[in-house]
Backbone of each chain as nested JSON, in Angstrom:
{
  "chains": [
    {"id": "A", "residues": [
      {"number": 1, "name": "MET", "atoms": {"N": [-78.678, -85.531, -220.738], "CA": [-78.039, -86.454, -220.105], "C": [-76.444, -85.926, -220.071]}},
      {"number": 2, "name": "ASP", "atoms": {"N": [-75.885, -85.702, -219.101], "CA": [-74.457, -85.342, -218.966], "C": [-73.428, -86.446, -218.259]}},
      {"number": 3, "name": "ALA", "atoms": {"N": [-72.097, -86.23, -218.659], "CA": [-70.936, -87.121, -218.465], "C": [-70.323, -86.78, -217.026]}},
      {"number": 4, "name": "ARG", "atoms": {"N": [-70.762, -85.795, -216.222], "CA": [-70.028, -85.151, -215.15], "C": [-69.527, -86.355, -214.193]}},
      {"number": 5, "name": "GLU", "atoms": {"N": [-70.668, -87.108, -213.656], "CA": [-70.282, -88.021, -212.786], "C": [-69.117, -89.156, -213.294]}},
      {"number": 6, "name": "LEU", "atoms": {"N": [-69.574, -89.565, -214.612], "CA": [-68.563, -90.495, -215.214], "C": [-67.064, -89.778, -215.543]}},
      {"number": 7, "name": "GLY", "atoms": {"N": [-67.199, -88.506, -215.707], "CA": [-65.864, -87.814, -215.946], "C": [-64.924, -87.801, -214.841]}},
      {"number": 8, "name": "ARG", "atoms": {"N": [-65.543, -87.793, -213.507], "CA": [-64.544, -87.653, -212.315], "C": [-64.014, -89.056, -212.057]}},
      {"number": 9, "name": "ILE", "atoms": {"N": [-64.43, -90.177, -212.656], "CA": [-63.769, -91.56, -212.258], "C": [-62.605, -91.779, -212.978]}},
      {"number": 10, "name": "GLN", "atoms": {"N": [-61.557, -92.245, -212.117], "CA": [-60.427, -92.705, -212.636], "C": [-60.212, -94.089, -212.888]}},
      {"number": 11, "name": "VAL", "atoms": {"N": [-59.613, -94.347, -214.029], "CA": [-59.46, -95.767, -214.417], "C": [-58.028, -95.815, -214.622]}},
      {"number": 12, "name": "LEU", "atoms": {"N": [-57.539, -97.033, -215.086], "CA": [-55.936, -97.307, -215.24], "C": [-55.576, -97.621, -216.758]}},
      {"number": 13, "name": "ASP", "atoms": {"N": [-54.429, -97.114, -217.104], "CA": [-54.064, -97.307, -218.5], "C": [-53.086, -98.802, -218.332]}},
      {"number": 14, "name": "PRO", "atoms": {"N": [-52.595, -99.107, -219.457], "CA": [-51.983, -100.543, -219.606], "C": [-50.616, -100.676, -218.727]}},
      {"number": 15, "name": "ASP", "atoms": {"N": [-50.183, -99.448, -218.211], "CA": [-48.878, -99.291, -217.631], "C": [-49.334, -99.097, -215.955]}},
      {"number": 16, "name": "GLY", "atoms": {"N": [-50.566, -98.991, -215.672], "CA": [-50.948, -98.927, -214.209], "C": [-51.381, -97.734, -213.72]}},
      {"number": 17, "name": "ARG", "atoms": {"N": [-51.04, -96.691, -214.742], "CA": [-51.131, -95.12, -214.385], "C": [-52.63, -94.831, -214.492]}},
      {"number": 18, "name": "GLU", "atoms": {"N": [-53.017, -93.937, -213.594], "CA": [-54.324, -93.269, -213.529], "C": [-54.701, -92.344, -214.663]}},
      {"number": 19, "name": "VAL", "atoms": {"N": [-55.881, -92.553, -215.037], "CA": [-56.465, -91.556, -216.222], "C": [-57.832, -91.162, -215.732]}},
      {"number": 20, "name": "ARG", "atoms": {"N": [-58.109, -89.963, -215.593], "CA": [-59.319, -89.287, -215.302], "C": [-60.199, -89.396, -216.689]}},
      {"number": 21, "name": "LEU", "atoms": {"N": [-61.25, -89.951, -216.405], "CA": [-62.168, -90.318, -217.811], "C": [-62.486, -89.028, -218.535]}},
      {"number": 22, "name": "GLY", "atoms": {"N": [-62.838, -87.822, -217.693], "CA": [-63.216, -86.593, -218.211], "C": [-62.036, -86.09, -219.162]}},
      {"number": 23, "name": "ASP", "atoms": {"N": [-60.954, -86.345, -219.001], "CA": [-59.887, -85.857, -219.767], "C": [-59.913, -86.413, -221.153]}},
      {"number": 24, "name": "LEU", "atoms": {"N": [-60.561, -87.334, -221.179], "CA": [-60.558, -88.104, -222.502], "C": [-61.582, -87.194, -223.587]}},
      {"number": 25, "name": "TRP", "atoms": {"N": [-62.593, -86.47, -223.062], "CA": [-63.477, -85.774, -224.003], "C": [-63.226, -84.392, -223.743]}},
      {"number": 26, "name": "ARG", "atoms": {"N": [-62.158, -83.868, -223.282], "CA": [-61.858, -82.249, -223.0], "C": [-61.897, -81.49, -224.236]}},
      {"number": 27, "name": "GLU", "atoms": {"N": [-61.121, -82.008, -225.247], "CA": [-60.693, -81.452, -226.302], "C": [-61.685, -81.848, -227.56]}},
      {"number": 28, "name": "ARG", "atoms": {"N": [-61.909, -83.075, -227.822], "CA": [-62.53, -83.626, -228.812], "C": [-63.629, -84.571, -228.408]}},
      {"number": 29, "name": "PRO", "atoms": {"N": [-64.505, -85.076, -229.31], "CA": [-65.467, -86.129, -228.985], "C": [-64.833, -87.384, -228.959]}},
      {"number": 30, "name": "VAL", "atoms": {"N": [-65.446, -88.235, -228.14], "CA": [-64.658, -89.657, -227.923], "C": [-65.952, -90.659, -228.152]}},
      {"number": 31, "name": "ALA", "atoms": {"N": [-65.409, -91.818, -228.615], "CA": [-66.284, -92.967, -228.732], "C": [-65.99, -94.009, -227.613]}},
      {"number": 32, "name": "LEU", "atoms": {"N": [-66.672, -94.114, -226.639], "CA": [-66.283, -94.65, -225.387], "C": [-66.716, -96.022, -225.318]}},
      {"number": 33, "name": "VAL", "atoms": {"N": [-66.08, -97.122, -225.625], "CA": [-66.81, -98.424, -225.685], "C": [-66.279, -99.207, -224.488]}},
      {"number": 34, "name": "PHE", "atoms": {"N": [-67.418, -99.718, -223.773], "CA": [-66.917, -100.672, -222.656], "C": [-67.111, -102.221, -223.008]}},
      {"number": 35, "name": "ILE", "atoms": {"N": [-66.218, -102.636, -222.833], "CA": [-66.248, -104.331, -223.216], "C": [-66.14, -105.162, -221.97]}},
      {"number": 36, "name": "ARG", "atoms": {"N": [-66.897, -106.311, -222.022], "CA": [-66.767, -107.318, -221.022], "C": [-65.426, -107.916, -220.584]}},
      {"number": 37, "name": "HIS", "atoms": {"N": [-64.729, -108.128, -221.816], "CA": [-63.534, -109.036, -221.493], "C": [-62.681, -108.625, -222.77]}},
      {"number": 38, "name": "PHE", "atoms": {"N": [-61.2, -108.963, -222.54], "CA": [-60.474, -108.831, -223.692], "C": [-60.366, -110.257, -224.469]}},
      {"number": 39, "name": "GLY", "atoms": {"N": [-60.371, -110.143, -225.864], "CA": [-60.086, -111.314, -226.504], "C": [-61.516, -112.28, -226.678]}}
    ]},
    {"id": "B", "residues": [
      {"number": 1, "name": "MET", "atoms": {"N": [-64.24, -103.223, -234.686], "CA": [-64.11, -101.989, -233.996], "C": [-62.681, -101.355, -234.48]}},
      {"number": 2, "name": "ARG", "atoms": {"N": [-61.878, -102.047, -234.86], "CA": [-60.688, -101.448, -235.543], "C": [-60.881, -101.043, -236.804]}},
      {"number": 3, "name": "ASP", "atoms": {"N": [-61.765, -101.51, -237.649], "CA": [-62.161, -100.834, -239.052], "C": [-62.818, -99.506, -238.752]}},
      {"number": 4, "name": "ALA", "atoms": {"N": [-63.533, -99.281, -237.792], "CA": [-64.121, -98.173, -237.699], "C": [-63.349, -97.226, -236.974]}},
      {"number": 5, "name": "LEU", "atoms": {"N": [-62.088, -97.53, -236.785], "CA": [-61.238, -96.482, -236.317], "C": [-60.871, -95.35, -237.092]}},
      {"number": 6, "name": "ASP", "atoms": {"N": [-60.674, -95.661, -238.371], "CA": [-60.537, -94.552, -239.417], "C": [-61.796, -93.759, -239.607]}},
      {"number": 7, "name": "ASP", "atoms": {"N": [-62.897, -94.449, -239.654], "CA": [-63.999, -93.597, -239.72], "C": [-64.355, -92.48, -238.433]}},
      {"number": 8, "name": "ILE", "atoms": {"N": [-63.928, -92.966, -237.055], "CA": [-64.066, -92.37, -236.031], "C": [-63.175, -91.154, -236.009]}},
      {"number": 9, "name": "ARG", "atoms": {"N": [-61.82, -91.314, -236.489], "CA": [-61.16, -90.452, -236.533], "C": [-61.136, -89.396, -237.37]}},
      {"number": 10, "name": "LYS", "atoms": {"N": [-62.004, -89.786, -238.466], "CA": [-62.071, -88.96, -239.675], "C": [-63.377, -88.052, -239.183]}},
      {"number": 11, "name": "ALA", "atoms": {"N": [-64.181, -88.474, -238.408], "CA": [-65.022, -87.474, -237.774], "C": [-64.501, -86.59, -236.83]}},
      {"number": 12, "name": "GLY", "atoms": {"N": [-63.29, -86.653, -236.691], "CA": [-62.655, -85.692, -235.459], "C": [-62.601, -86.173, -234.009]}},
      {"number": 13, "name": "ALA", "atoms": {"N": [-62.994, -87.433, -233.988], "CA": [-63.252, -88.202, -232.612], "C": [-62.163, -89.226, -232.292]}},
      {"number": 14, "name": "GLU", "atoms": {"N": [-62.032, -89.623, -231.092], "CA": [-61.181, -90.806, -230.697], "C": [-61.758, -92.008, -230.338]}},
      {"number": 15, "name": "LEU", "atoms": {"N": [-61.29, -93.102, -230.497], "CA": [-61.833, -94.234, -229.996], "C": [-61.142, -94.633, -228.515]}},
      {"number": 16, "name": "VAL", "atoms": {"N": [-61.973, -94.976, -227.473], "CA": [-61.249, -95.392, -226.475], "C": [-61.824, -96.428, -225.695]}},
      {"number": 17, "name": "VAL", "atoms": {"N": [-61.369, -97.535, -225.552], "CA": [-62.029, -98.854, -225.08], "C": [-61.724, -99.177, -223.488]}},
      {"number": 18, "name": "VAL", "atoms": {"N": [-62.636, -99.235, -222.651], "CA": [-62.651, -99.661, -221.262], "C": [-63.107, -101.103, -221.048]}},
      {"number": 19, "name": "GLY", "atoms": {"N": [-62.053, -101.868, -220.358], "CA": [-62.433, -103.062, -220.073], "C": [-62.346, -103.387, -218.438]}},
      {"number": 20, "name": "SER", "atoms": {"N": [-62.896, -104.56, -218.059], "CA": [-62.821, -104.844, -216.666], "C": [-61.481, -105.613, -216.544]}},
      {"number": 21, "name": "GLY", "atoms": {"N": [-60.918, -105.662, -215.228], "CA": [-59.774, -106.488, -215.123], "C": [-58.618, -105.571, -214.726]}},
      {"number": 22, "name": "ARG", "atoms": {"N": [-57.172, -106.136, -215.072], "CA": [-56.135, -105.388, -214.476], "C": [-55.421, -104.864, -215.716]}},
      {"number": 23, "name": "PRO", "atoms": {"N": [-54.388, -103.846, -215.363], "CA": [-53.746, -103.398, -216.49], "C": [-52.854, -104.358, -217.166]}},
      {"number": 24, "name": "GLU", "atoms": {"N": [-52.45, -105.263, -216.49], "CA": [-51.447, -106.281, -217.338], "C": [-52.252, -106.907, -218.391]}},
      {"number": 25, "name": "HIS", "atoms": {"N": [-53.606, -107.171, -218.291], "CA": [-54.399, -107.787, -219.057], "C": [-54.594, -106.88, -220.251]}},
      {"number": 26, "name": "ALA", "atoms": {"N": [-54.756, -105.549, -220.248], "CA": [-54.751, -104.562, -221.299], "C": [-53.429, -104.655, -221.979]}},
      {"number": 27, "name": "ARG", "atoms": {"N": [-52.543, -104.553, -221.286], "CA": [-51.221, -104.247, -222.1], "C": [-51.137, -105.553, -222.773]}},
      {"number": 28, "name": "GLU", "atoms": {"N": [-51.172, -106.927, -222.371], "CA": [-51.147, -107.934, -223.088], "C": [-51.879, -108.137, -224.488]}},
      {"number": 29, "name": "PHE", "atoms": {"N": [-53.274, -107.7, -224.281], "CA": [-53.971, -107.463, -225.431], "C": [-53.736, -106.641, -226.349]}},
      {"number": 30, "name": "ARG", "atoms": {"N": [-53.459, -105.554, -225.845], "CA": [-52.944, -104.342, -226.729], "C": [-51.681, -104.683, -227.517]}},
      {"number": 31, "name": "ASP", "atoms": {"N": [-50.6, -105.258, -226.952], "CA": [-49.511, -105.573, -227.504], "C": [-49.826, -106.804, -228.63]}},
      {"number": 32, "name": "ALA", "atoms": {"N": [-50.654, -107.854, -228.134], "CA": [-51.005, -108.878, -229.186], "C": [-51.769, -108.453, -230.092]}},
      {"number": 33, "name": "GLN", "atoms": {"N": [-52.733, -107.395, -230.105], "CA": [-53.326, -107.178, -231.379], "C": [-52.798, -105.801, -231.841]}},
      {"number": 34, "name": "ARG", "atoms": {"N": [-51.734, -105.302, -231.466], "CA": [-51.073, -103.93, -231.851], "C": [-52.187, -103.188, -232.129]}},
      {"number": 35, "name": "LEU", "atoms": {"N": [-52.836, -102.681, -230.854], "CA": [-53.818, -101.765, -231.193], "C": [-53.539, -100.403, -231.315]}},
      {"number": 36, "name": "ARG", "atoms": {"N": [-54.166, -99.597, -232.031], "CA": [-53.721, -98.039, -232.237], "C": [-54.686, -96.951, -231.538]}},
      {"number": 37, "name": "PHE", "atoms": {"N": [-55.421, -97.649, -230.586], "CA": [-55.944, -96.581, -229.687], "C": [-55.884, -96.935, -228.241]}},
      {"number": 38, "name": "PRO", "atoms": {"N": [-56.356, -96.097, -227.506], "CA": [-56.111, -96.411, -226.016], "C": [-57.06, -97.238, -225.571]}},
      {"number": 39, "name": "LEU", "atoms": {"N": [-56.442, -98.254, -224.675], "CA": [-57.145, -99.187, -224.095], "C": [-56.916, -98.999, -222.482]}},
      {"number": 40, "name": "LEU", "atoms": {"N": [-58.039, -98.994, -221.748], "CA": [-58.008, -98.757, -220.436], "C": [-58.795, -99.731, -219.544]}},
      {"number": 41, "name": "VAL", "atoms": {"N": [-58.641, -99.893, -218.113], "CA": [-59.139, -100.882, -217.555], "C": [-59.779, -100.186, -216.165]}},
      {"number": 42, "name": "ASP", "atoms": {"N": [-60.833, -100.812, -215.825], "CA": [-61.625, -100.37, -214.433], "C": [-61.834, -101.525, -213.743]}},
      {"number": 43, "name": "PRO", "atoms": {"N": [-60.979, -102.009, -212.892], "CA": [-61.183, -103.146, -211.935], "C": [-62.37, -103.141, -211.199]}},
      {"number": 44, "name": "GLU", "atoms": {"N": [-62.539, -101.901, -210.685], "CA": [-63.722, -101.582, -209.665], "C": [-65.121, -101.419, -210.444]}},
      {"number": 45, "name": "LEU", "atoms": {"N": [-65.06, -101.378, -211.778], "CA": [-66.306, -101.313, -212.427], "C": [-67.083, -99.972, -212.21]}},
      {"number": 46, "name": "ALA", "atoms": {"N": [-66.498, -98.897, -211.671], "CA": [-67.219, -97.71, -211.447], "C": [-67.741, -97.16, -212.612]}},
      {"number": 47, "name": "SER", "atoms": {"N": [-66.819, -96.935, -213.564], "CA": [-67.239, -96.219, -214.725], "C": [-68.344, -97.029, -215.566]}},
      {"number": 48, "name": "PHE", "atoms": {"N": [-68.428, -98.251, -215.438], "CA": [-69.467, -99.239, -216.012], "C": [-70.637, -98.682, -215.366]}},
      {"number": 49, "name": "ARG", "atoms": {"N": [-70.76, -98.643, -214.056], "CA": [-71.953, -98.364, -213.222], "C": [-72.482, -96.986, -213.568]}},
      {"number": 50, "name": "ALA", "atoms": {"N": [-71.547, -95.94, -213.662], "CA": [-71.666, -94.636, -213.752], "C": [-72.161, -94.347, -215.208]}},
      {"number": 51, "name": "ALA", "atoms": {"N": [-71.973, -95.338, -216.165], "CA": [-72.311, -95.159, -217.393], "C": [-73.713, -95.81, -217.809]}},
      {"number": 52, "name": "GLY", "atoms": {"N": [-74.178, -96.396, -216.588], "CA": [-75.598, -97.03, -216.737], "C": [-75.668, -98.287, -217.265]}},
      {"number": 53, "name": "LEU", "atoms": {"N": [-74.323, -98.957, -217.382], "CA": [-74.278, -100.285, -218.006], "C": [-74.978, -101.31, -217.02]}},
      {"number": 54, "name": "ARG", "atoms": {"N": [-75.185, -102.846, -217.54], "CA": [-75.822, -103.688, -216.935], "C": [-74.901, -104.695, -216.419]}},
      {"number": 55, "name": "ARG", "atoms": {"N": [-75.362, -105.399, -215.391], "CA": [-74.566, -106.507, -214.87], "C": [-75.56, -107.707, -214.22]}},
      {"number": 56, "name": "GLY", "atoms": {"N": [-75.314, -108.829, -214.635], "CA": [-76.169, -109.907, -214.29], "C": [-76.114, -110.989, -214.984]}},
      {"number": 57, "name": "VAL", "atoms": {"N": [-76.247, -112.076, -214.249], "CA": [-76.109, -113.535, -214.561], "C": [-76.984, -113.734, -215.697]}},
      {"number": 58, "name": "LEU", "atoms": {"N": [-78.284, -113.61, -215.456], "CA": [-79.272, -113.945, -216.421], "C": [-79.382, -113.057, -217.814]}},
      {"number": 59, "name": "SER", "atoms": {"N": [-78.85, -111.688, -217.701], "CA": [-78.581, -111.218, -218.912], "C": [-77.504, -111.63, -219.735]}},
      {"number": 60, "name": "THR", "atoms": {"N": [-76.401, -112.014, -218.898], "CA": [-75.13, -112.624, -219.817], "C": [-75.466, -113.859, -220.409]}},
      {"number": 61, "name": "ILE", "atoms": {"N": [-76.338, -114.782, -219.715], "CA": [-76.53, -116.296, -220.334], "C": [-77.72, -116.653, -220.598]}},
      {"number": 62, "name": "GLY", "atoms": {"N": [-78.597, -115.724, -220.733], "CA": [-80.018, -116.016, -220.971], "C": [-80.36, -116.289, -222.449]}},
      {"number": 63, "name": "PRO", "atoms": {"N": [-81.522, -116.605, -222.771], "CA": [-81.833, -117.071, -224.237], "C": [-81.474, -115.971, -225.194]}},
      {"number": 64, "name": "ARG", "atoms": {"N": [-81.542, -114.756, -224.968], "CA": [-81.163, -113.679, -226.192], "C": [-79.598, -113.871, -226.381]}},
      {"number": 65, "name": "ALA", "atoms": {"N": [-79.052, -114.201, -225.186], "CA": [-77.595, -114.278, -225.398], "C": [-77.1, -115.195, -225.941]}},
      {"number": 66, "name": "LEU", "atoms": {"N": [-77.741, -116.628, -225.688], "CA": [-77.601, -117.732, -226.564], "C": [-77.844, -117.516, -227.891]}},
      {"number": 67, "name": "GLY", "atoms": {"N": [-78.863, -117.058, -228.634], "CA": [-79.009, -116.372, -229.838], "C": [-78.064, -115.607, -230.451]}},
      {"number": 68, "name": "HIS", "atoms": {"N": [-77.432, -114.606, -229.785], "CA": [-76.279, -114.102, -230.371], "C": [-74.948, -114.787, -230.494]}},
      {"number": 69, "name": "ALA", "atoms": {"N": [-75.022, -115.819, -229.416], "CA": [-73.581, -116.564, -229.296], "C": [-73.721, -117.547, -230.621]}},
      {"number": 70, "name": "LEU", "atoms": {"N": [-74.927, -118.276, -230.92], "CA": [-75.146, -119.159, -231.858], "C": [-74.786, -118.342, -233.203]}},
      {"number": 71, "name": "ARG", "atoms": {"N": [-75.393, -117.217, -233.58], "CA": [-75.024, -116.546, -234.646], "C": [-73.497, -116.338, -234.902]}},
      {"number": 72, "name": "ALA", "atoms": {"N": [-72.954, -115.656, -233.834], "CA": [-71.481, -115.56, -233.746], "C": [-70.637, -116.657, -233.988]}},
      {"number": 73, "name": "LEU", "atoms": {"N": [-71.264, -117.79, -233.471], "CA": [-70.33, -119.162, -233.825], "C": [-70.483, -119.649, -235.359]}},
      {"number": 74, "name": "ARG", "atoms": {"N": [-71.706, -119.357, -235.919], "CA": [-71.77, -119.81, -237.393], "C": [-71.281, -118.853, -238.113]}},
      {"number": 75, "name": "SER", "atoms": {"N": [-70.593, -117.559, -237.674], "CA": [-69.868, -116.717, -238.425], "C": [-68.542, -116.951, -238.217]}},
      {"number": 76, "name": "GLY", "atoms": {"N": [-68.16, -117.888, -237.391], "CA": [-66.576, -118.207, -237.35], "C": [-65.938, -117.728, -236.026]}},
      {"number": 77, "name": "ALA", "atoms": {"N": [-66.743, -116.811, -235.318], "CA": [-66.102, -116.129, -234.022], "C": [-66.059, -117.102, -232.913]}},
      {"number": 78, "name": "ARG", "atoms": {"N": [-64.822, -116.929, -232.239], "CA": [-64.513, -117.735, -231.364], "C": [-63.954, -116.974, -230.012]}},
      {"number": 79, "name": "GLN", "atoms": {"N": [-64.468, -117.308, -228.853], "CA": [-64.03, -116.604, -227.668], "C": [-62.835, -117.214, -226.925]}},
      {"number": 80, "name": "GLY", "atoms": {"N": [-61.817, -116.343, -226.865], "CA": [-60.722, -116.893, -225.93], "C": [-60.987, -116.938, -224.397]}},
      {"number": 81, "name": "ALA", "atoms": {"N": [-59.981, -117.087, -223.626], "CA": [-60.051, -117.02, -222.311], "C": [-60.632, -115.879, -221.974]}},
      {"number": 82, "name": "THR", "atoms": {"N": [-61.403, -115.803, -220.911], "CA": [-62.078, -114.572, -220.285], "C": [-61.354, -114.089, -219.311]}},
      {"number": 83, "name": "ARG", "atoms": {"N": [-61.055, -112.818, -219.157], "CA": [-60.446, -112.218, -217.908], "C": [-61.524, -111.018, -217.518]}},
      {"number": 84, "name": "GLY", "atoms": {"N": [-61.39, -110.425, -216.479], "CA": [-62.352, -109.414, -215.776], "C": [-63.537, -110.21, -215.366]}},
      {"number": 85, "name": "ASP", "atoms": {"N": [-64.459, -109.427, -215.084], "CA": [-65.934, -109.666, -214.603], "C": [-66.856, -110.264, -215.669]}},
      {"number": 86, "name": "PRO", "atoms": {"N": [-67.177, -111.582, -215.58], "CA": [-68.052, -112.099, -216.752], "C": [-69.235, -111.93, -216.65]}},
      {"number": 87, "name": "TRP", "atoms": {"N": [-69.845, -111.312, -215.509], "CA": [-71.113, -110.744, -215.62], "C": [-71.443, -109.544, -216.162]}},
      {"number": 88, "name": "GLN", "atoms": {"N": [-70.343, -108.843, -216.162], "CA": [-70.653, -107.298, -216.482], "C": [-70.776, -106.958, -217.893]}},
      {"number": 89, "name": "LEU", "atoms": {"N": [-71.961, -106.547, -218.31], "CA": [-72.001, -106.139, -219.739], "C": [-71.364, -104.889, -220.385]}},
      {"number": 90, "name": "GLY", "atoms": {"N": [-71.435, -104.905, -221.485], "CA": [-70.929, -103.536, -221.978], "C": [-71.802, -102.535, -222.564]}},
      {"number": 91, "name": "GLY", "atoms": {"N": [-71.139, -101.707, -223.417], "CA": [-71.941, -100.502, -224.023], "C": [-71.223, -99.634, -224.669]}},
      {"number": 92, "name": "ALA", "atoms": {"N": [-71.61, -98.457, -225.17], "CA": [-70.768, -97.541, -225.65], "C": [-71.348, -96.148, -225.574]}},
      {"number": 93, "name": "LEU", "atoms": {"N": [-70.629, -95.052, -225.452], "CA": [-71.167, -93.645, -225.638], "C": [-70.416, -92.744, -226.521]}},
      {"number": 94, "name": "VAL", "atoms": {"N": [-71.167, -92.157, -227.043], "CA": [-70.441, -91.009, -227.465], "C": [-70.701, -89.618, -226.758]}},
      {"number": 95, "name": "ILE", "atoms": {"N": [-69.601, -89.38, -226.564], "CA": [-69.682, -87.96, -225.633], "C": [-68.802, -86.803, -226.201]}},
      {"number": 96, "name": "ARG", "atoms": {"N": [-69.277, -85.733, -226.217], "CA": [-68.865, -84.454, -226.769], "C": [-68.342, -83.568, -225.706]}},
      {"number": 97, "name": "PRO", "atoms": {"N": [-67.275, -82.725, -225.879], "CA": [-66.879, -81.52, -224.732], "C": [-68.03, -80.691, -224.625]}},
      {"number": 98, "name": "PRO", "atoms": {"N": [-68.19, -80.156, -223.693], "CA": [-67.504, -80.482, -222.517], "C": [-68.161, -81.633, -221.494]}},
      {"number": 99, "name": "GLY", "atoms": {"N": [-68.831, -82.383, -222.031], "CA": [-69.407, -83.652, -221.373], "C": [-70.91, -84.149, -221.55]}},
      {"number": 100, "name": "GLU", "atoms": {"N": [-71.38, -83.771, -222.996], "CA": [-72.712, -84.015, -223.419], "C": [-72.679, -85.63, -224.015]}},
      {"number": 101, "name": "ILE", "atoms": {"N": [-73.628, -86.425, -223.458], "CA": [-73.477, -87.64, -223.738], "C": [-74.447, -87.586, -225.193]}},
      {"number": 102, "name": "ALA", "atoms": {"N": [-73.944, -87.706, -226.325], "CA": [-74.884, -87.535, -227.555], "C": [-75.703, -88.898, -227.883]}},
      {"number": 103, "name": "TRP", "atoms": {"N": [-75.072, -90.02, -227.565], "CA": [-75.626, -91.139, -227.798], "C": [-75.186, -92.375, -226.843]}},
      {"number": 104, "name": "ARG", "atoms": {"N": [-75.888, -93.359, -226.665], "CA": [-75.647, -94.386, -225.801], "C": [-76.194, -95.639, -226.478]}},
      {"number": 105, "name": "HIS", "atoms": {"N": [-75.424, -96.895, -226.108], "CA": [-76.19, -97.945, -226.203], "C": [-75.612, -99.185, -225.064]}},
      {"number": 106, "name": "VAL", "atoms": {"N": [-76.757, -99.616, -224.465], "CA": [-76.456, -100.211, -223.376], "C": [-76.653, -101.627, -223.642]}},
      {"number": 107, "name": "SER", "atoms": {"N": [-75.707, -102.673, -223.733], "CA": [-76.046, -103.987, -224.018], "C": [-76.729, -104.636, -222.831]}},
      {"number": 108, "name": "ARG", "atoms": {"N": [-77.93, -105.184, -223.685], "CA": [-78.981, -105.873, -222.874], "C": [-78.477, -107.321, -222.517]}},
      {"number": 109, "name": "GLU", "atoms": {"N": [-77.785, -107.819, -223.256], "CA": [-77.156, -109.369, -222.947], "C": [-75.865, -109.661, -223.59]}},
      {"number": 110, "name": "ALA", "atoms": {"N": [-75.173, -110.77, -223.245], "CA": [-73.965, -110.902, -223.846], "C": [-74.181, -111.091, -225.435]}},
      {"number": 111, "name": "GLY", "atoms": {"N": [-73.302, -110.35, -226.17], "CA": [-73.602, -110.471, -227.513], "C": [-74.2, -109.365, -228.343]}},
      {"number": 112, "name": "ASP", "atoms": {"N": [-74.964, -108.605, -227.454], "CA": [-75.54, -107.348, -227.833], "C": [-74.512, -106.188, -228.036]}},
      {"number": 113, "name": "HIS", "atoms": {"N": [-73.995, -106.266, -229.142], "CA": [-72.724, -105.337, -229.343], "C": [-73.211, -103.941, -230.021]}},
      {"number": 114, "name": "PRO", "atoms": {"N": [-72.588, -102.809, -229.535], "CA": [-73.093, -101.408, -230.01], "C": [-73.169, -101.59, -231.544]}},
      {"number": 115, "name": "PRO", "atoms": {"N": [-74.035, -100.881, -232.198], "CA": [-74.164, -100.929, -233.595], "C": [-73.192, -99.628, -234.107]}},
      {"number": 116, "name": "LEU", "atoms": {"N": [-72.181, -100.098, -234.891], "CA": [-71.109, -99.054, -235.071], "C": [-71.757, -98.149, -236.169]}},
      {"number": 117, "name": "ASP", "atoms": {"N": [-72.595, -98.383, -237.062], "CA": [-73.269, -97.388, -238.054], "C": [-73.987, -96.227, -237.12]}},
      {"number": 118, "name": "GLU", "atoms": {"N": [-74.698, -96.56, -235.791], "CA": [-75.351, -95.519, -235.102], "C": [-74.235, -94.725, -234.522]}},
      {"number": 119, "name": "LEU", "atoms": {"N": [-73.375, -95.651, -234.112], "CA": [-72.326, -94.667, -233.212], "C": [-71.624, -93.654, -234.012]}},
      {"number": 120, "name": "LEU", "atoms": {"N": [-71.334, -94.16, -235.519], "CA": [-70.485, -93.163, -236.619], "C": [-71.6, -92.041, -236.721]}},
      {"number": 121, "name": "ARG", "atoms": {"N": [-72.84, -92.289, -236.865], "CA": [-73.938, -91.254, -237.329], "C": [-73.899, -90.129, -236.024]}},
      {"number": 122, "name": "ALA", "atoms": {"N": [-73.933, -90.647, -234.931], "CA": [-73.882, -89.833, -233.591], "C": [-72.638, -89.011, -233.677]}},
      {"number": 123, "name": "LEU", "atoms": {"N": [-71.542, -89.515, -234.095], "CA": [-70.443, -88.62, -233.938], "C": [-70.308, -87.743, -235.045]}},
      {"number": 124, "name": "ARG", "atoms": {"N": [-70.7, -88.166, -236.285], "CA": [-70.833, -87.103, -237.355], "C": [-71.773, -86.008, -237.352]}},
      {"number": 125, "name": "ARG", "atoms": {"N": [-72.903, -86.19, -236.259], "CA": [-73.949, -85.179, -236.149], "C": [-73.566, -84.311, -235.341]}},
      {"number": 126, "name": "GLY", "atoms": {"N": [-73.917, -82.977, -235.705], "CA": [-73.638, -81.849, -234.612], "C": [-74.434, -81.772, -233.422]}},
      {"number": 127, "name": "GLY", "atoms": {"N": [-75.728, -81.992, -233.306], "CA": [-76.341, -81.952, -232.405], "C": [-77.181, -83.029, -231.984]}},
      {"number": 128, "name": "ARG", "atoms": {"N": [-78.141, -83.236, -231.413], "CA": [-78.832, -84.418, -230.691], "C": [-80.03, -84.726, -231.895]}},
      {"number": 129, "name": "GLY", "atoms": {"N": [-80.205, -85.992, -232.122], "CA": [-81.271, -86.291, -232.964], "C": [-81.963, -87.595, -232.513]}},
      {"number": 130, "name": "LYS", "atoms": {"N": [-83.003, -88.101, -233.052], "CA": [-83.976, -89.06, -232.7], "C": [-82.791, -90.239, -232.138]}},
      {"number": 131, "name": "ASN", "atoms": {"N": [-81.721, -90.328, -232.634], "CA": [-80.826, -91.688, -232.169], "C": [-80.195, -91.228, -230.921]}},
      {"number": 132, "name": "GLY", "atoms": {"N": [-80.562, -90.084, -230.383], "CA": [-79.836, -89.621, -229.15], "C": [-80.63, -90.597, -228.056]}},
      {"number": 133, "name": "LEU", "atoms": {"N": [-81.67, -91.37, -228.083], "CA": [-82.207, -92.148, -227.244], "C": [-81.387, -93.247, -226.769]}},
      {"number": 134, "name": "VAL", "atoms": {"N": [-81.478, -93.722, -225.547], "CA": [-80.786, -94.565, -224.991], "C": [-81.471, -96.021, -225.348]}},
      {"number": 135, "name": "ARG", "atoms": {"N": [-80.653, -96.955, -225.808], "CA": [-81.477, -98.146, -226.092], "C": [-81.182, -99.144, -224.841]}},
      {"number": 136, "name": "ALA", "atoms": {"N": [-82.302, -99.485, -224.268], "CA": [-82.181, -100.336, -222.821], "C": [-83.716, -100.889, -222.845]}},
      {"number": 137, "name": "THR", "atoms": {"N": [-83.748, -102.004, -222.13], "CA": [-84.865, -102.511, -221.693], "C": [-85.554, -101.597, -220.738]}}
    ]}
  ]
}
């Protein structure tokens, strides 16, 4: 199971800037937690 | 999740949380909670789908979800106003460079949160073990 497709996806940071998900685990492991809502 | 942050960092990893909704929601939540880890949003839910997470009315409000909600209420938890897609369920992945998914939890219903002890074990483990299985129905 690999994260290639997931890694290509762009999401947004709190300032609205694009972040490519794959960049998050390029250098070190990540615990990527998806949540339904804030609060 | 915040308590696990130190354990996650000691394991040489980072915690990143992705929500649904808009950047301003993330900004307000981050500032109100003074979060010390990255908080991102995916309004289109493309990453949720690519991660194999679930979405659905019955999964969110069915009998198992009710069980989780009752237990949470008894322990004092209260949910604030909801923003983002209410029917999208969450989950968690441990991903190692260059892109190996070492562990995944797919929430089956609302309240089915990723077990942090399993997540930490997956982070500390070098390779894949029996906990590399996906938990989903």
